[in-house]
N, C-alpha and C positions, 0 to 999 in steps of 0.2 A: 357669660357662661350659662348654659341652659340647666336650671336646677329643678324646675317645676313643669309638669305637663299641663298644657292649657287644653281643656276638653273641647273648646270651641275652635281650636286651630285645625287646619286641614293640610294634608301633605301636598306638595307641589311637584308634579311630574313634567314640568316644562322643559327640563333638560333633554337635549337630543341624544345624549350618550346613554345607551341602554346598559352599559357594563356595570355601573354601580348598582343599578336596580337588580341585575342578575346576581350580583354578589350577595345582595340582601335576600333574594329569593332562594339562594342556595344555602342559606344559614340554617342548618338542620337543628340548631339549638333553640330556635325561636318558633313558636306556633304562629299560624296565620294571624290570630288576634294580637299577639305581642308585636308582630311586625307592623300591623296597622296602627297600633297605639303609639309605638315609637316614632313612626312617620308623622303622626299627628303632633308629636312633641317637637320633632327636629326638622320636619319639612322635607328633607331629601336624605337619601342614603349617605351622601358625602358628609352632610352635617352630622348625621348620626355616628358614622365611623370616626369623625374627627372631634367628637364632643369631649372625649377624655374620660378616664376611669372615674374621676370624682363626680362629674356631672351625671354619669350613667349609674353609678353604684347607689346613689341616694334615691333613685326611683324605685317605688315599691315592687314593680314587676320585673326589675332587673337584679339588683343586688351586686355584691362585689365579684362573685364568680362569673356570672354572665357578662358583667361589664368588662372583665378581662378578656373574654372571648370576643366581644363586640369590637374591642380595640384591635383585634387581629382578625379581620374578616377574610373570607375566601379571596384568594389572590386574583387580581384582574385577569391574568392569563387563563385561569380556570373558568372564569365567567365568560371570556371570549370563546373558549372552546365549547362551552355549553350553548352559546348563541349560534355557533357554527353547526353543532349537532342538531339544534332545533331547525335551522334553515335547511339542512340536509334532509330532514324529515318532511320538509315542505311546510313547516310551521312558522309562526310569528309570535313575537312578544309585543303586546299592545299595552301601553301605559294609560292611566286613567284619563289624561287630558288629550289623548290621541283622538283624531276624528273618527276612527273605526271603533272606539270603545262604545258599547251600547248605552244610549242615553238613559233608559230607565234604571239601569244598574248603577250609573254614576250618582243617582239621586237618593239611593238608600242610605241608611244611617252609617253603615260600615262597608263602603264599596271596596272591592279588591284593588290594591294599588296597581296590579298588572293582571293581564290574562294571557295565557298561552293558547294559541288557536291553530287548529288544523282544519282546512276547508275554506269555504267561501265566507268571508267576514260580512258580506252583505246580509246574511241571514241574522246577524246580530242586530240589524236595524229593521227587523220584520215589523209590519204594521199591525199584525194580529197575533202576537206570541201568547201561547197558552201552555201551561205546564200540566202534565199528567203524571201522577206519582201514586205509589201504593206499595203494598207488602212484597217482600221477596218470595214469601211462601204463598203465592197466588193460587186460588182455586181455578179449575178449568173455566168456570163461568166468569170469574173475575178477570182472568187474562183475556177471555173472549170479549168481554165488555170493554176493556181498555183498548184492545185492538180495533174494535168496531168504532168506538167513539173517536179514536185518533184518526182512523181512515176518513170518517165523515168530517172531522175538523179540518183535515188536510184538504179535502175536496171543497170545503167552504173557505179556503184561503188562509187558514190559521197555521202558524208554524208551531209544531209540537215540541215542547222543551221537556226533557226528562233526565234521569241520572244514570242511565246505562246499566243499572243493576239488573240481576235476574228477576223474573216475576213480572210485575205490572210494568215497570220501566221498559223492559225488553219488548213486551207486547205493544206498548205505546209507540216506540220507535218503529217497529215493524209495520204497524198500522198506518203511520204517517207516510212511510216510504211507499206502501202499497197504494195509498191515496194519491200519489204523484206529487205531493208537496214537500216542503222542507222540514227537517227535524234537527234540533240542537241537543247534543248530549253533553252534560256537565259532569266531568270526571272529578273524583277526589284524589286521583293519582297523577303522576306525570304522564305526559302524552305518549311517552315511549313504553309505558307499562300496559300490557294487555290484561286488563282486569274488568270483569271476570273473563277467564280464558274462554269460556263458552261463547263469548260475544266478539271474537276476533273478526269473523266475517261481517257481522253487523257493524262494527266500527268502520270497516272499509266502505260499506254502503252509506253510512251516515256522512263520512268524509266526502263522498261523491255527491250526495243529495242534501247537504246541510253543512254542519261543522261540529267539531269537538272542541270544547274549551275546558280549561282548568286554571286554578290559581297556583297549583303545585308545580314546582320545577321538575325538569327531566330527572328521572331516576327515583322519584318519590313513590314509595310503596303505599299500600292501602292501610294507613294507620287509622284506628277508630275515631280519633279526635278530628280527623279531616272531613268526615262525612257531614256533621252539622254545619261546618263552614261551607261545604259544597251546596247544602240545601238552601242557604240564604241566597246563593247565586241563582239557583233554579227559580226561586220565587221572585227574585229581583229582576230577572230577565223578562218576566211574564206579566201580562195584564190580569191574569186570573190563574187559579190553581184548581185542578180537578183531582180529587182523591178517590181512588178506586181500591177498596179493601185495605184496611189498616187496623192492626191490633191496637190494644190499649197503650203499648209502649213503642209503637212504630215510629221510625224516623220521619215518615210522611206527615205525622202530626206536627213535628218540628217545622217542616216546610210550610204546613198550613198556618201555624201560629206566626211564623215569620212573614208570611204573605199578608196576614191581617195587619201586622205592625207596619208593613210597607204600604198599606192602603190598597192591596189587591183584593179581588173578589175570589172567595173560596166556594167551590162546588163540591158536594159530597154525594157519592152514589150509594144508595141504600142496598142492603143485602139481607141474607137469611139471619134472623135474629139470634138463632142458636149458634151461629158460626163465630168463633172468637176473632176471625179475621175481619169482621164487620163492626166490632165494638168501637173502634176508633172513628170510623165513618159515621156511625150513629151518634156518637158523642158530639161530633162536629155539627150534625144536624140539630141536636138539642141546643148547641151553643150559638146557632144562628147561621150556619153555612147554608148556601142555596141547595135545595134538592135538585139533583140532576138525574133525569130519566132518559133523555135523548138530546140530540144536538140542538133541537129547537130551544131547549131551556137555556143554552149558552147564548145563542143568537139573540133571544129576547132580553135576557138579563144584561148583556153587553151592548145592546142597541145596534147590532150589526144586521144589515139586510142579508137575506139568503142569496146565494149565488145563483144566477140564471144563465146557463150556457146555451140554451136552445132557441132563444128568440132573436133572429137576425135584426129585427127592428130595434129591440132593446140594446143590442150591441152597438148599432149605429148611433143611437141616442147617447150611449155612454161615451163613445169615441168623440162625439161632438162636444160633450160636456168637458172632456179633458182638453180638447183643442181650444175651447173658449177660455179655460183657465190659463192656458199657456200663452194666449194672446197678450197677456200683461207682462210676460217675461218668464224666464226659466224658474222651475219649481222643483223641489225634492219630492221623493215618493210619499213621505209622511204628509206633506202639505196637500199633495194631489189627492191622496186617499181621504183626508179629512174634508177638503172642500168639495170633492166630487161625490162623497158619501158612498164610495165603492169599497168592496172588500179587497184585500191584497191580491187575491187570486184574480178577481175581475179586473182590477187595475193592471196587473201584470199582463193579462191577456190583451187588454186594450193597448197598452204601451208597446207590446211586441208587434201587434197588428199595425200600429201607426209607424213604428220603425221600419218594418218590412215594406210598407207602402211609401217610405221616404217622406213622411209628413212631419216627423219629429226626429230629433237626434239626442244621443246621450252626451252630457257635458261633464267636465271635472267636478268633483265635489258631490257626487250622487244626484246631479241635477238633470232635468229633461227640459228641452226647449224646442220651439218650432224650427224645422230645418230651414236653413238660410238658402236662398236660390243660388245655384252655382257652386255650392260648397264641394270641395274635393273630398273623396272618401278617405284619402290618406290623412286628413286632419281630424277625423273623428276619433273619439275616445271609446275604447272597448269597455 
């Protein structure tokens, strides 16, 4: 009988059946933190549901009332219907041990047991993910700065991650889309909830040019306690976090603190001293955040070379560098970017060029390899 939670234990999502996981995701009586803690205790939803009232009720975060409810979880049929609704939306449920689960997020202290995703999951494996966050009450200058930075980040091959809120988040997503790159929106609600309503059209653009993700099950409305949980996903997905305008009590400061705890780099954009919307960003600077004035500050701090689209000789050299690496066997995009020292945008451009010229091919498992002589197009993986 499980009677004590072991803080060192980790949950196990090896089960191929998503129904029990959806049953737990639909448990409205539990907060995201409670669900993660209980999975750390019992390993799987099946073990949790089958633990019995006595084992559950002695846990400090449960007690007898919640234990009674956990022994009567959402019916499997309801969970199956939710999975079908998710599929009809074009979405997926990704468990923590699935190949499509983003590796940086898996390694934070409290990774989500599951993610619900709309859009291309390849963007969850971006080579240069950077978060841009800030206040909902953005000034015109702040929104313009978030838009411009995100546009330039996108053009430099960075995937812009943000929270889809009005204000700075919205400007960041629009800037990334305008820059022609990908953007990931992390929602605090279910994927079927249009929140905020003003961003319905933006959500569709993000789905086409990136993806939307959430830890919340379908139908989950915007409860206040879900936003801090959402913020840890934003920072966990990213290698760095850019804060543009944040008041003293802004949720963006939570994201920045979480980013530091997760070992991410935090950048802060200075503003007008008298504006209360900059008090949080200035405090971050006093506490050691990197001063951010332009895109070059990010490139230099992260050690990323600037993208160069205009030099054909440079492109040819980069293509040869990739081909030389692939001579030793198939490699994934992360390894190619690391060993070739190319940005994700430059690497994507080179890979597309090499595919179109039939010198390389895509392989299962997000791998690339040299094209084998005489291979039939029907055997290639899209």
